C-alpha positions as CSV (number, residue, x, y, z in Angstrom):
1,M,-8.2,17.7,-11.3
2,L,-9.8,19.2,-8.2
3,S,-7.7,19.5,-5.1
4,D,-8.4,17.1,-2.2
5,R,-9.8,19.8,0.0
6,I,-12.4,20.7,-2.5
7,L,-13.2,17.1,-3.2
8,I,-13.7,16.4,0.5
9,W,-15.9,19.5,0.9
10,K,-18.1,18.3,-2.1
11,F,-18.1,14.8,-0.8
12,N,-19.3,16.0,2.6
13,K,-22.1,17.9,0.8
14,G,-23.2,14.5,-0.7
15,S,-21.6,14.7,-4.1
16,A,-21.4,11.3,-5.8
17,D,-19.1,12.8,-8.4
18,A,-16.6,13.8,-5.7
19,L,-16.7,10.3,-4.3
20,R,-16.1,8.9,-7.8
21,R,-13.2,11.3,-8.4
22,I,-11.6,10.3,-5.0
23,Y,-12.0,6.7,-5.9
24,E,-10.5,7.1,-9.3
25,K,-7.6,9.2,-8.0
26,Y,-6.6,6.9,-5.2
27,R,-7.8,3.4,-6.0
28,G,-4.6,2.4,-7.9
29,T,-2.3,3.6,-5.2
30,M,-4.3,1.9,-2.4
31,L,-4.5,-1.3,-4.4
32,T,-0.7,-1.2,-5.0
33,V,-0.1,-0.7,-1.2
34,A,-2.6,-3.4,-0.2
35,T,-1.2,-5.9,-2.7
36,A,2.4,-5.2,-1.6
37,L,1.5,-5.6,2.1
38,C,-0.6,-8.8,1.9
39,H,0.8,-10.5,-1.2
40,D,-2.7,-11.6,-2.3
41,V,-4.3,-9.8,-5.1
42,H,-7.8,-10.9,-4.3
43,A,-7.5,-10.0,-0.6
44,A,-6.0,-6.7,-1.6
45,E,-8.9,-5.9,-3.9
46,D,-11.4,-6.8,-1.1
47,I,-9.5,-4.7,1.4
48,V,-9.4,-1.6,-0.8
49,Q,-13.1,-2.1,-1.7
50,D,-14.0,-2.3,2.0
51,C,-12.0,0.9,2.7
52,F,-13.8,2.8,0.0
53,I,-17.2,1.5,1.2
54,S,-16.4,2.7,4.7
55,F,-15.2,6.0,3.3
56,A,-18.4,6.4,1.3
57,R,-20.4,5.9,4.5
58,M,-18.6,8.9,6.1
59,S,-20.2,11.4,3.7
60,G,-21.3,14.5,5.6
61,Q,-19.2,13.7,8.7
62,L,-15.6,13.4,7.4
63,G,-13.5,16.0,9.1
64,M,-9.8,15.7,8.0
65,R,-6.8,17.8,8.9
66,G,-4.2,15.8,7.1
67,S,-3.8,14.4,3.6
68,L,-6.6,12.3,2.0
69,K,-4.0,9.9,0.6
70,A,-2.6,9.3,4.1
71,Y,-6.1,8.8,5.5
72,L,-7.0,6.2,2.9
73,A,-3.6,4.5,3.3
74,T,-4.1,4.3,7.1
75,C,-7.4,2.6,6.4
76,V,-5.7,0.1,4.0
77,V,-2.9,-0.6,6.4
78,N,-5.3,-1.2,9.3
79,R,-7.5,-3.5,7.2
80,V,-4.4,-5.5,6.2
81,R,-3.4,-5.8,9.8
82,D,-6.9,-7.0,10.7
83,H,-6.8,-9.5,7.8
84,Y,-3.7,-11.1,9.3
85,R,-5.0,-11.0,12.9
86,R,-8.2,-12.8,11.8
87,S,-6.4,-15.4,9.7
88,R,-3.4,-15.7,12.1
89,T,-1.1,-16.0,9.1
90,R,1.7,-13.8,7.9
91,P,2.3,-12.8,4.3
92,T,4.0,-15.4,2.1
93,E,5.8,-14.6,-1.1
94,L,3.8,-13.3,-3.9
95,T,2.6,-16.0,-6.2
96,K,0.7,-13.8,-8.7
97,P,3.1,-11.6,-10.5
98,D,0.3,-10.1,-12.6
99,S,-0.6,-7.8,-9.7
100,Y,2.5,-5.7,-10.5
101,Q,2.9,-3.8,-13.7
102,C,5.6,-5.3,-15.9
103,P,6.6,-3.8,-19.2
104,K,4.9,-5.3,-22.2
105,D,8.0,-5.2,-24.4
106,G,7.9,-8.8,-25.2
107,P,7.7,-12.2,-23.5
108,E,11.3,-12.3,-22.4
109,T,11.1,-8.9,-20.7
110,A,7.8,-9.8,-19.0
111,A,9.2,-13.1,-17.8
112,I,12.3,-11.5,-16.3
113,C,10.1,-8.8,-14.7
114,N,7.7,-11.4,-13.3
115,E,10.6,-13.4,-11.8
116,Q,12.1,-10.2,-10.2
117,M,8.7,-9.3,-8.7
118,L,8.4,-12.8,-7.2
119,K,11.8,-12.5,-5.7
120,L,11.0,-9.0,-4.3
121,G,7.7,-10.3,-2.9
122,G,9.6,-13.2,-1.2
123,A,12.2,-10.8,0.2
124,L,9.4,-8.5,1.5
125,A,7.6,-11.4,3.1
126,N,10.8,-12.2,5.1
127,M,10.9,-8.8,6.7
128,S,9.2,-7.8,9.9
129,A,5.8,-6.2,9.5
130,E,7.0,-2.8,10.6
131,L,9.9,-2.7,8.1
132,R,7.8,-4.0,5.3
133,E,5.0,-1.4,5.9
134,V,7.5,1.5,5.9
135,V,9.3,0.4,2.8
136,I,6.0,-0.2,0.9
137,L,4.3,2.9,2.1
138,R,7.3,5.0,1.2
139,S,8.3,3.4,-2.1
140,R,5.0,2.2,-3.5
141,G,2.6,4.5,-1.7
142,G,4.7,7.6,-2.1
143,M,4.0,8.7,1.5
144,T,6.1,11.0,3.6
145,Y,8.0,9.9,6.7
146,Q,5.5,12.1,8.7
147,E,2.5,10.3,7.3
148,I,4.0,6.9,7.9
149,A,4.9,7.9,11.5
150,K,1.2,8.7,12.1
151,I,0.1,5.4,10.7
152,Q,2.6,3.4,12.8
153,D,2.3,5.7,15.8
154,V,6.0,6.2,16.1
155,S,8.4,9.1,15.7
156,V,9.7,10.3,12.3
157,P,13.3,9.3,13.1
158,T,12.0,5.8,13.9
159,V,10.3,5.6,10.5
160,Q,13.5,6.8,8.8
161,R,15.6,4.1,10.6
162,R,13.0,1.5,9.7
163,Y,13.0,2.6,6.1
164,H,16.8,2.5,5.7
165,S,17.0,-0.7,7.7
166,G,14.3,-2.2,5.4
167,L,16.2,-1.2,2.3
168,D,19.4,-2.7,3.7
169,K,17.6,-5.9,4.5
170,L,16.1,-6.0,1.0
171,R,19.5,-5.4,-0.5
172,V,21.0,-8.3,1.5
173,L,18.1,-10.7,0.8
174,L,18.0,-9.9,-2.9
175,N,21.8,-10.0,-3.4
176,S,21.9,-13.4,-1.8
177,E,19.0,-14.5,-4.0
178,F,20.7,-13.4,-7.2
179,E,24.0,-14.9,-6.2
180,K,22.5,-18.4,-6.3
C-alpha cells in the first residue's frame, strides 16, 4: 500500500483514488476510536463520516507535517467533544456490544465477549474524559504518547501519567465488577 505521504500528495493533486485509499486505510481505526469515546455506534458512524467529508473538502490545500492517522484521530476526538458539548451529556455505558469485534467461535464465547465489552464500556464511561481519551487513543487507536499529547495539548509525561492512571482505574473498576 502507498505510504501516507504519497497518498496525501496524490490527494492534494485531486486523486479520488488517493481519497478512497485513505478512507479504506483509516476508517476502521477511526470508527473504533469514535465508538469507544462516545459509546454510541450510530453517533460514531456519523462523526467519522463527517470527519472524512471535511477531509475530502481539504483536497488541494492539505499541508501536514505529522502523521495522517493522528490528524484524522484529532478530527474524530474534536467531533466527539463537540457532540457532547452540543448534547450536554456524557457517555454512558455501551449498550450495543455489536460495535466491538467479538470472536465468532460460538454463542457462548460471543455472549461472554459481549458481556465483557459491556463491562468495559461501563468502566470507561465512569472515567474522566481526559483519562478515557488517552486510554482509548493509545490502546484502540494505536497512537503514540506524542500524538496524544498534541491532541490534548499537554506534555508527553502528562499523557503517560494519564494513561497509567486510566489503566489503574480500569483495573480497579473491572476487578470490583467481576468480584460481584
